[in-house]
FINU-884370 format. One record per residue (C-alpha): residue in three letters; x, y, z. Coordinates in steps of 0.02 Angstrom, whole numbers, plus 50000, padded with zeros to 5 digits. Layout:
<nodes>
alaXYZ/...
</nodes>
This chain:
<nodes>
unk499985000949997/unk501345011550047/unk502375008749892/unk500725011249786/unk500315025549851/unk502075036049865/unk502275028949674/unk500625037949613/unk500895053149711/unk502425055849627/unk501625053549457/unk500105062649509/unk501145076849556/unk501935078049394/unk500195077249287/unk499185088449388/unk500565102949428/unk500845101049218/unk499045100349183/unk498415116549306/unk499895125449234/unk500795128449408/unk498915138449450/unk497315134549504/unk496215137649351/unk495035122349342/unk494425129549171/unk495995135949088/unk495935131548923/unk497575128248778/unk497465146448704/unk496475161248778/unk495305160648628/unk494865140848694/unk494945133848507/unk494765115648483/unk494555117348711/unk492595116948647/unk492545103948518/unk491545090448627/unk490515104648694/unk490055106448529/unk489795089348492/unk488955084948654/unk487605097248618/unk487265087548439/unk487035074348531/unk485755080848643/unk484935086748510/unk484855069148418/unk486265070448277/unk488075066948260/unk488395082948145/unk488765098948227/unk488185119148183/unk489215122248019/unk490615134148051/unk490695131048233/unk492355120448212/unk493355128648089/unk494595120347979/unk494365102148072/unk492695100148001/unk492325087847882/unk490975092347773/unk489755076747716/unk487865078247650/unk487925095847690/unk488195095247858/unk489895099147960/unk490655081848055/unk491985079248210/unk493135064648149/unk493305062248337/unk492445048548419/unk491035053248548/unk491575048048720/unk492205064548785/unk490635070148729/unk489625059248791/unk490385061948962/unk490015079848955/unk488095076248920/unk487315076049092/unk488235093349116/unk487585102348974/unk485925095848977/unk485725106049144/unk486715122749103/unk487835131548960/unk488925140549087/unk490445130249076/unk490365126648890/unk492015127448809/unk492925126449002/unk492465107349028/unk494125100848945/unk495395102349087/unk493865093549204/unk493645079549082/unk495655075349082/unk495815077449262/unk494545063349284/unk495405051649140/unk497105053549251/unk496065046849404/unk495665031349285/unk497475030749234/unk497855029549406/unk496855016649445/unk497185005649304/unk498955008049312/unk499085001149487/unk497834986849453/unk498974981549307/unk500724983949400/unk500374973049516/unk499074960149417/unk500704955349326/unk501934957049464/unk500684944749576/unk500754934449407/unk502414933249365/unk503254932049544/unk501854926549683/unk502344928049843/unk502964939549972/unk503654957949942/unk505274963749993/unk505984978950025/unk506874980349885/unk505484975149771/unk504354985049847/unk505275002649800/unk505474996249624/unk503664995549583/unk503525012049681/unk504725020649570/unk503835008949422/unk502095015049474/unk502925034349458/unk503595030349293/unk502005022649219/unk500925037749289/unk501935054149288/unk503635048149161/unk502755048748999/unk501935057948848/unk500625058648951/unk501095071649058/unk501535079948932/unk499825078048855/unk499305086249018/unk499925102948994/unk498615107548818/unk496715105148870/unk496105105248708/unk495275090348620/unk496775085248521/unk497605081048696/unk495955076248789/unk495975060148682/unk497345054048724/unk496745059048923/unk495555044948898/unk496135035048769/unk497735028548867/unk496785023549028/unk495545015448932/unk496815004748836/unk497865000248997/unk496324993649076/unk495644985148915/unk497554974348944/unk497194971849120/unk495404965549089/unk496164954848970/unk497514946949073/unk496044943649202/unk494914935449062/unk496254924649007/unk496634921349183/unk494854916749223/unk493564919249098/unk492184925049224/unk490714934449170/unk491074949849263/unk492834952349203/unk492114947849014/unk490944962749056/unk492344974349115/unk493284968948962/unk491884974348852/unk491724991048924/unk493564997148923/unk493684991748766/unk492045001248692/unk492855016148804/unk494485014448691/unk493495013648535/unk492275028748557/unk493965039448609/unk495185034948473/unk494865023448316/unk496385015048303/unk496995009948480/unk495005004848482/unk495314993948348/unk496734985048422/unk496134982548596/unk494674975148526/unk495534963048391/unk496594958048518/unk494924953948641/unk494394944948498/unk496054936248466/unk496064931648669/unk494284924548642/unk494704912848508/unk496304907348598/unk495044902248741/unk493944894448610/unk495234882448571/unk495234874848719/unk496994873648753/unk497094888348887/unk495374886148999/unk494544867648939/unk492714866348929/unk492474886048956/unk491684888448756/unk490194900048810/unk491634910448919/unk492574911348752/unk491224915848644/unk490774930048771/unk492624935648755/unk492494936348577/unk490794945448586/unk492004959448703/unk492914963448564/unk491444960748438/unk490134969748503/unk490974986648567/unk491894986848376/unk490054985548284/unk489595000748375/unk491135010248329/unk490945005248146/unk489165010448163/unk489535028048214/unk490855029948092/unk489995025247934/unk488445035147998/unk489605049348003/unk490855046347848/unk490045029647754/unk491645021047808/unk492145006847932/unk493535018848025/unk494275031247914/unk493605049547874/unk493685056147700/unk495105070247702/unk494815077547533/unk493295082947630/unk493855090247767/unk493905111547772/unk495555111647816/unk495965102547648/unk495045113747538/unk496065128747617/unk497715120847598/unk498665117547433/unk500095107147528/unk498705096147605/unk498095093147422/unk499765089347332/unk499935077247481/unk498255067147449/unk498595066547275/unk500415060747306/unk499885046547399/unk498335041247329/unk497075051347419/unk497475046247605/unk498775050747740/unk499205033147785/unk500085019047738/unk501885008847743/unk502685021547641/unk502605033147792/unk503565020147904/unk505385023147889/unk505015042747923/unk503995036848087/unk505175028548161/unk506465039248131/unk505215051948189/unk504955042348339/unk506315034048393/unk507845042948332/unk509205042048490/unk509605059848476/unk507615065548471/unk508005076748631/unk508795092648649/unk509825097148794/unk510285116948812/unk511025128148965/unk509685137948974/unk507795135249052/unk506835122648996/unk508555114148968/unk507765099248891/unk506775101048753/unk505955096648569/unk507285095948435/unk507675110248360/unk506775107248178/unk505335096448146/unk505605078048087/unk505975076147896/unk505165063147778/unk506255046847718/unk506135035547554/unk505405047347446/unk503755049747562/unk502865064147542/unk502115070247710/unk500705081747776/unk501325091047932/unk502775089148044/unk503045098048200/unk504445098048332/unk504285080848399/unk505525072948541/unk505415054748526/unk505245038048638/unk506975034548643/unk507365051548694/unk506015057648821/unk505605040148876/unk507135028648870/unk507165017549038/unk505445012448985/unk505715009048804/unk507354998848848/unk506384989648975/unk504934985148860/unk506284979348698/unk506864967048841/unk505224959748898/unk504824955048722/unk506234943248738/unk505404939148917/unk503764933548848/unk503954927848690/unk505514917148679/unk505294900348654/unk504724888248821/unk504094899748923/unk502874898649060/unk500964899249071/unk501074915849159/unk502224924749030/unk501224916948864/unk499634925248962/unk500504942848930/unk500804940448757/unk499124947148676/unk498934961848786/unk500674967648742/unk500424964448560/unk498744973748559/unk499664988448645/unk501074986848509/unk499854985748358/unk498735001548425/unk500405011448369/unk500075006048211/unk499045019548186/unk500385033448203/unk501925023748129/unk500815023647964/unk500435039447971/unk501185056047857/unk500945068047984/unk502185070548149/unk501825078148320/unk502505075048489/unk500765070048559/unk500785053448453/unk501995047248562/unk500755046148679/unk500285030048563/unk501745020048623/unk501225021748821/unk500035007648846/unk501494996048766/unk502945002648883/unk501765002349035/unk501524985049013/unk503094980148954/unk503984992249073/unk503234981149214/unk503694964549140/unk505334967149133/unk505564976749308/unk504564960449407/unk505584948549305/unk507264958949320/unk507214961149517/unk506704944149536/unk508064936349435/unk509464948349497/unk509004943749667/unk509484926949659/unk511154930449591/unk511924944849716/unk511084953849846/unk511554972249795/unk511154971449613/unk509364972749648/unk509704989849737/unk510634993249602/unk509424991049465/unk508025000249577/unk509395014549587/unk509725014849405/unk507625014549369/unk507465028649490/unk508635040149426/unk508165038649235/unk506165039349296/unk506695056649377/unk507225059349200/unk505845055549104/unk504625065149219/unk505565080049216/unk505835078949033/unk503965076549005/unk503615092849130/unk504785104849057/unk504245101848872/unk502555103648929/unk502865119549022/unk503705126448857/unk502535120148739/unk500925125948848/unk501825146748848/unk502035142348664/unk500255139048631/unk499455152048754/unk500705165748677/unk500395183348745/unk500735188148931/unk500785168248958/unk502245166148830/unk503215181748902/unk503055175649078/unk504085162349005/unk505345171048926/unk505505182449079/unk506055166949187/unk507365162249069/unk507755180349067/unk507925179449258/unk508605165349260/unk510005168149159/unk510025186049070/unk511705182449006/unk510915167948890/unk509455178348837/unk510515192548796/unk511715180148689/unk510155174148578/unk509495193248553/unk509385202248406/unk509045219248387/unk508445226048208/unk507315240048138/unk506605225248023/unk505555210748042/unk506405195448092/unk506985181947971/unk508315167247987/unk508825162148138/unk508885148948249/unk507615141348389/unk507495149448529/unk508325166048480/unk507495181948513/unk507065197948402/unk506875214648480/unk506195226348319/unk506615244448322/unk506615253148512/unk505495240248588/unk504025239048433/unk503995223648483/unk504875206048543/unk504755190348453/unk505385172148496/unk506065159248359/unk504975143048387/unk505885132848263/unk503985127948192/unk504005126448014/unk502465134747992/unk502625149448117/unk504385153248125/unk504375167148232/unk502945171548357/unk502605188748428/unk502915189548625/unk502625207648671/unk502125222648555/unk502175241248598/unk500425250748557/unk500305262648423/unk499375277848443/unk498885290948342/unk498435309548407/unk497215318748297/unk496805337848340/unk495195343848250/unk495145362648214/unk493585371848240/unk493425374648069/unk493705356448016/unk492975349047861/unk491915330947883/unk492635316547816/unk494025302547852/unk495655302347922/unk496735286047892/unk497735283748076/unk498435265448082/unk498745252247946/unk499175232447959/unk500585229247834/unk499535212647772/unk499135208147606/unk497155209647656/unk497065226947690/unk496755231947852/unk496555248547916/unk496025259748064/unk495225276147996/unk494545292548109/unk492905299448041/unk492605318248062/unk490685325248069/unk490045340048130/unk490865342648315/unk490865323748315/unk491905308748272/unk492015290048250/unk493095275348255/unk493165266348093/unk493985246048071/unk494305242847904/unk494705225647806/unk494565217747645/unk492915209547684/unk491995221247803/unk492065238247872/unk491575241248074/unk491045258048141/unk491145262248302/unk489825275148406/unk489885294648374/unk490655304348521/unk490665321648557/unk492305332648510/unk492585340148687/unk493935353848697/unk495235355748651/unk494455342948527/unk495985331048529/unk495745313848478/unk496875297048508/unk496565284748468/unk497605267448508/unk497935251448418/unk498725236048506/unk498875220348449/unk498585202548549/unk499415190548470/unk498875176748598/unk497015181948510/unk497635186148323/unk496875202548354/unk497265220648383/unk496205229948508/unk495615244648466/unk495185260648570/unk495115278848574/unk494835293748699/unk493725300048705/unk492635285148634/unk493255271448744/unk493395253548666/unk492945252348495/unk493345235948429/unk494595222548365/unk495445222548190/unk496065204748137/unk498075203748153/unk498445188148096/unk498635178847941/unk498765161747876/unk499375159647699/unk499425141947647/unk499615133547808/unk501035146547846/unk500855160847978/unk501285178447925/unk501955190348067/unk500965209948041/unk501805224348079/unk500685238548145/unk501065255648058/unk500415273948065/unk499535277547893/unk500445286347777/unk500535304847814/unk500385308847591/unk498795297047589/unk497325307547523/unk496065310447673/unk494315319447639/unk494385328147808/unk495265345147806/unk495805355547953/unk496575340348047/unk498135336848112/unk498865320348167/unk500505315048271/unk501215297348313/unk501435295248497/unk502315279948568/unk501395268048678/unk502085261348842/unk503755251148831/unk503565232848878/unk504495229449026/unk505375213948977/unk505695218148818/unk506695234648888/unk507535225049013/unk508125211748858/unk508645226748749/unk509625234048902/unk510565215748930/unk510845214548757/unk511575231348736/unk512645228148881/unk513385211748840/unk513935221448644/unk514625234648728/unk513085245848642/
</nodes>
């Protein structure tokens, strides 16, 4: 009991600190706009209305358009989980993802502990020694805190929420698989069916792996070699895999007219992204196939799939995204840490476990664990044959790693204990050190990615922490220039002008530079007594799509106008009070993708879109005063540009950089 509690406490601390981003906000989302944190709320409300399709446009580029309706490709479990709350109130719409991931982790704690101790009792029955108890405690800490699941906790949105449930469902399926093979009682078979269904209704690839493995276990029982005379139990086990699989197939057919695939040609993202269309053409309309295996293997198992730096966070993903091998044409590729780099101990133990379980002549207990381990490996087939690389996909390997690490740990401690009394202690010491590394690595990369995805003040706090811990390092990585950033290396910083903006090099292919802070642009307008009504251009956004802020002068009145290429928004009229001066400020909020526009007098006006995505690549905006020589219809008006407040972080970075360079 003490060993279990200690191990789970360490794992829970790692996961929960990352999930809450070292705060206390239960409704935290991955980004300020809540994008993708509301997908399952939208799906849940659709289910309450009696259909699978979601309102048009609500899920943006992630939607699949079928028969005039938008559909999510995610299976519906996280949406079903929300339905009791959604049916009573809409106060928490878009803010339930963190709580859902928290519940999923509770299940992870329970099922990991149950699987670990079941395997231990199966492979090494008998009293538990002190060293073995410590080894099991370390193992539980590794299983619950030292895997990619901890990284997944950093971003509460749909893409990660599915893993927060898939992993415990898969581990639970493996646990009940072993229980059924040991004793195919009705209760165990029912629990197995429930966990297989949960996996299928959360992530298709993992669910199919668990369902097929369950059917395989049932066929093994049906032969009578394992449990003679239990034919009906064998049939029940087959049904425990087949019935959930049939339910999942029915749902996917209703949405996409296919047993398990979804039509990428019909995704909104495909219609707006030329590269996606080119990739589909090159791969016969799909992103899956054996042609991607080599590239996936190099992405997820390369030994150098981790990056160590001498500044915070010290451990992070490789500086560049994975590349294609063997002529494969891949879709998208983001900076991705490898299983080898972030979970080395669990991977090593799992590799050894294949020898432990599959070598000829092993006993019945070890043979019972073959099917669950094979199911865990089979579950990774979806990402190993997928032409899209992201760090979150390393989560697919966690169920196999948990079982494999458990098998080897139990066997190794027993085997070493029979040879030298001190060798199990050395083994546990090595396990503890490498487990601590995996926990730290996944927490640190999670903290980094939460800041990068959150952007704005959250990203500024991250850079500020880097600067506070090692100002010399941040100064060495900072460039001072009058131009927008270009080139550079991952983690470089760039200050434009006199702290007009501070940028960070993300190392990402699609958004290589991200705005950390930007000084507001303020234009002061003085209107003469005899001024003629008309429009005065004030601020422009230097993107291809025309976006501008103007001031319209009336009879002793004025109002702010926000123009884009698509629409025009006009603010409320306000009186021109003495001394007939108006100040219009435009402040970019890069984390929102909008610039806030306000006036004194007049107050808040509205938002100007400040983010432009062109064929999947994000362009940096620059707020600039309107050309003074540009034609204006108003006369008797004088304008001048004022400086907004200097961002404190940018000011400190600039001072440190100048001190370092002697300037």
